Residue, then its C-alpha position, 0 to 999 in steps of 0.5 A: m601717480k593716479g587719483a581715485r575716488g574714495p575717502g575724502a572724495r566729497a571734500r575734494d569735490d567741495l574744494a574744487r567748487r570753492l577754489s573755482t568759485a574764488v578764481g572765477a570771481l576775479p576780474e581777469r586772470p593771466p594765461g596759464p595755470a591759476y596758482v592758489v594757496d588756501l590761507d586757512a590750510f597754510d595757517a593750520n600747517a604752520a601751527d602743526l609745524a610749531r607743535r611738532a617743533g616743540g618750542t624749537p625755533v623753525r627757520i623757513a626753507s624758502k626754496s619750498v615757498r618762493v613767494p615773499a608774502l607767504l614767507a612774511r606771513a609765516l615769519a610773523l607766527p611763532p616759532f618761525h624765525g629767519v630764512l634758509a635761502y637757496s641762493l645768495a642772490e635770493a638772500l640779498f633780495l629778501h634782506r633788501s626787501g625787508v622780508s628777513d634780517d636773519l638768513v642762512l644759505g642752505y648751499p655753498v656759493v660761487d656766484r661772484t656777482a652776489l658775493a661782491a654785493l655781499l662784501a660791499d654791504e655791511a648790513a647784508a653781511s651781518a645778516i647773511t650766513l654762507m654755508t661751506d664745507d671746503p676751503a675752495q669755497l672760501d677761496v672764491v670769496d677771497e678772490v672776489r674780495a681782492s678784486l673789489p676797490g679797496q679790498p673791503d675787510t667786511p667779515v663774512r659769516v659762515a656755517i659748516d655743512v656736516d654730512a648727516g647721512l647714514r653710513r652702514l656696511g660701506q653704503h651712504l644713505g642720504p643726500k650727497r652734500s658735504p664731504l665732512h663726515d668724520i669728526s676729525d675732518v669737521v674739526r680740521y675744517a673749523e680750525h681752517v675757517l677760524a684761522r682765516p682772516g675775513f671769516r667768522l664761524v657762527g654755525v653748523m648744519t646737519y640736514e638728514g634728508q634721508v629722514a626728513g624727505v622720505p615717506d614711510a607709510v605709503p599705501g600699497q608699499r607696506a614692506k618697503s615702508a617698514v624698511v624705510r622706518k627702520m632706516k630712519a630710526a637707525s639714522v636718527r640714532q647715529l646722527d644723534e651720536r655724531r651731532h653730540a660728538v661734533a659739538a663736543a669737538l668744536a666746543p673748545l674752538v668756537d661758541l656757535e650761534l646756531w645749529n640747524s637741522g631737520g626738515t618737514g618730515s623730521l622735526e620731532t627727532s631733530a628738536v634735540p640738543p645741540v640743535t638750536e633751530l629746525a628748518a621747514g618749508s614744504g610743510l606749509l604748502v604740503p605737496h603730494l610727496f609729503d602725503h604718506y608720513r607716519s609722524f604727521t598728517a598735514e593739509p594740502a594748501a597749494f593748488l594749480g588750476v588748469p581748464v578743461v579744453r576738450r572731451p576726446s571721449a565720454s570718459t576723458v577730458t583734456v586740460a590745457g597743460g598741467g605737466l609740471i614735473a618735479s625735480g629728482p629721480v625720474a619716476a611716477d611720483r614726480a608727476p602732478v596729481p589731479w586732485a580736485p574734483a576727485g575721481l581723476s587719473l592721468t593716462g598711462m600713455e600720455g601722463a602729464g603734458e606741458v601743453q595738454t593733459p588727458l584725464t580719465g575716471p569717474g570724475t570726468n562726468g561732471l566736467r564741462i569745457g572751461d571748468l578748472v581741474w586742480f592739481r597738486h605738485a610733487k614739490a612745494g616751491e617749484p610751481a612758483e617758477h612757472v607762474r607770476q602770481v599767487h591767489l590767496v584764498q580764504g573760503d570761496a574768495v580770493v583775498d589777495t593776489v601776490p607775486t612770486y619771485r618770477g612775478l618780481d622778475q627775480a630768477w635764481 
């Protein structure tokens, strides 16, 4: 994806100067990219997520943050509560670290070491909810339980992940997650959980990634964006009907504590009964995949600074790395965007590289050896896997430097 001069170029140039001034004043900086989060933008995005949620509580998706201090900062703001964690080991770490005592797993767990730790810790077991959609996942928990001394009878909280994809003309649009789509299958699984000793059914999740995670106002893609908006509208209608049907079918069986739904791109359409809480994380940091949504405009808050190390030509500079490619389908939109200063583009021949990235465009004119170029990643949480610390900036000053999971020697 190419950057270009145009509207916002002056603001991006000012951003580059501000971030470079802040990082340049540090007494020392570890090798590698400088990861910076602009706290003013972070807080503004948190306020906008709260506005869009319309009073519905928002659970923070930790995979899109991966920095305990930033999770804690957001959790201190209404209406944020609790964490949607991406692994049980991570949830245990966040609970023991005091970041949150209300954690829901977004994905099933087969990590036997982490399950053993959960079963041995009643406080953690009362704070953490596992996500399930298959009796075989419960079998793993029981196998671990049977292997522990005394076979602890610690009750395990579980939620049901219900497929929230759109089904039309024999096609399934949406994340390939749960096998539980038909109401009868959801009820049958709920009855299985309720009849099984050692488990407490407390919640449901319906994550509509085909709405929350797909941009629908992409420049130069007017026709495709119109199709995407129609798909989203159909998905919202179908899911609203299915959620109510699932809720009605489960009501005689269990009094649920939580119903989680939505994501950064679908807060408005998800904040309806029976949903009791939303999930969001990317909207706090705003990676570039979230730039082109009709329903909201947020402010980029996370940046990776890499230094210029040479000038192959008058119109080209080379920076030291920057090629942190995002997960997902292999495509140009998974590459980082050279964002500040404005007027920089990746080259078609080399793209973004692990150890060097050539950049072209009018923005190269004022760059000198040692200057920092600030990139935006395609996804919010993944850059934290590549650095040990995050510099928190306000204005043109670093006000704190905090560790990522990696900086705390945690990897999941």
